[in-house]
C-alpha positions in Angstrom: -6.1 -32.4 -12.1 -6.3 -29.4 -14.5 -3.4 -29.0 -16.9 -2.0 -25.6 -17.7 -3.5 -25.6 -21.2 -6.9 -26.5 -19.9 -6.7 -23.8 -17.2 -5.9 -21.2 -19.9 -9.0 -22.3 -21.9 -11.2 -22.1 -18.9 -10.0 -18.6 -18.1 -10.5 -17.5 -21.7 -14.1 -18.8 -22.1 -15.5 -18.2 -18.6 -16.4 -14.7 -17.2 -15.3 -13.1 -13.9 -18.1 -14.2 -11.7 -21.3 -16.2 -11.2 -23.9 -15.6 -8.5 -24.8 -18.6 -6.3 -28.5 -17.6 -6.1 -30.8 -16.8 -9.0 -30.6 -13.1 -10.0 -33.7 -12.8 -12.2 -36.2 -15.2 -13.8 -34.6 -18.2 -11.9 -31.3 -17.7 -13.7 -28.0 -17.0 -12.0 -26.1 -13.8 -12.9 -22.8 -14.0 -14.7 -20.6 -10.9 -15.1 -17.4 -9.9 -16.7 -15.6 -6.7 -15.8 -13.3 -4.9 -18.3 -11.2 -1.8 -17.7 -10.2 -0.1 -20.9 -8.2 2.9 -21.9 -10.1 5.2 -24.3 -6.8 6.6 -25.4 -5.7 3.3 -27.0 -5.5 3.4 -30.8 -8.5 1.0 -31.0 -10.8 3.3 -29.1 -9.5 6.8 -29.5 -11.6 7.8 -32.6 -14.9 6.7 -30.9 -13.9 8.2 -27.6 -13.2 11.5 -29.3 -16.8 11.6 -30.6 -18.7 10.7 -27.4 -17.7 10.1 -23.8 -18.3 6.5 -22.7 -18.3 5.1 -26.3 -15.2 3.0 -25.6 -16.9 1.4 -22.6 -20.0 0.7 -24.7 -17.9 -0.8 -27.5 -16.0 -3.1 -25.0 -19.4 -4.2 -23.4 -20.7 -5.1 -26.8 -17.6 -7.2 -27.5 -18.0 -9.0 -24.1 -21.7 -9.7 -24.8 -20.8 -11.3 -28.2 -17.9 -13.3 -26.6 -20.2 -14.8 -24.0 -23.3 -15.2 -26.1 -23.2 -19.0 -25.7 -24.0 -18.8 -21.9 -27.0 -16.5 -22.2 -29.5 -19.4 -22.5 -28.8 -20.5 -18.9 -27.4 -17.3 -17.3 -28.1 -13.6 -17.2 -24.9 -12.1 -18.6 -23.8 -8.6 -17.5 -20.8 -6.9 -19.0 -19.3 -4.1 -16.9 -16.9 -2.0 -19.0 -15.2 0.8 -17.2 -13.0 3.4 -19.0 -9.8 4.3 -17.2 -11.0 7.9 -17.4 -14.2 7.1 -15.5 -17.3 6.3 -17.7 -19.1 3.0 -17.2 -21.2 1.4 -19.9 -25.0 2.1 -19.6 -26.1 -1.5 -18.7 -23.2 -1.7 -16.3 -24.3 1.4 -14.5 -27.9 0.0 -14.2 -26.5 -3.3 -12.9 -24.2 -1.6 -10.3 -27.2 0.6 -9.2 -29.4 -2.6 -8.8 -26.5 -4.3 -6.9 -26.2 -1.2 -4.7 -29.9 -1.2 -3.9 -29.7 -4.9 -3.0 -26.8 -4.2 -0.7 -28.8 -1.3 0.8 -31.8 -3.5 1.4 -29.6 -6.0 3.3 -27.6 -3.5 5.3 -30.3 -1.0 5.9 -28.0 1.8 4.8 -29.3 3.7 1.8 -25.8 5.1 1.1 -24.6 1.6 -0.2 -25.2 2.7 -3.8 -22.9 5.7 -3.3 -20.4 3.6 -1.5 -20.3 1.1 -4.3 -19.6 3.7 -6.9 -17.0 5.4 -4.7 -15.1 2.1 -4.3 -15.2 1.7 -8.1 -13.8 5.2 -8.5 -11.0 4.6 -6.0 -10.1 1.3 -7.8 -9.9 3.1 -11.1 -7.7 5.8 -9.7 -5.5 3.2 -8.1 -5.3 1.3 -11.5 -4.3 4.6 -13.2 -1.6 5.3 -10.6 -0.1 1.9 -11.2 -0.1 2.4 -14.9 1.5 5.8 -14.6 4.1 4.5 -12.2 5.0 1.6 -14.5 5.4 3.9 -17.6 8.5 5.6 -16.1 11.8 4.3 -17.3 13.8 2.7 -14.6 17.5 3.4 -14.8 19.9 0.6 -13.8 22.7 1.6 -11.6 26.1 0.3 -12.5 
């Protein structure tokens, strides 16, 4: 049985997913997805200089965080800004994944479908954040 404290430690030190079959060079793929807001104080200066810089910065932090698993796994950070941009290596990974899906399904549009789904999820995420920022008045 896993205690609550152990569960929290596992969540903190282990990324979002792990492939069951080898991805490249006989190693499984491990990924971690982060959605960040480039308007947050910690990212706004970099985001003002260049679009996508907040995603790149977040991906770099994730890579450093999971550097200990890279000997046995291929680690792929996917950092998505709430305004749309995805980090460069994340875009390449998603394109490869889309191509693999297209090879399996026989439909060349899989890459587009994957990026469309990602776009819809980001819009949904933003709608939830916007909804939650409104002050709820209590009725007496």
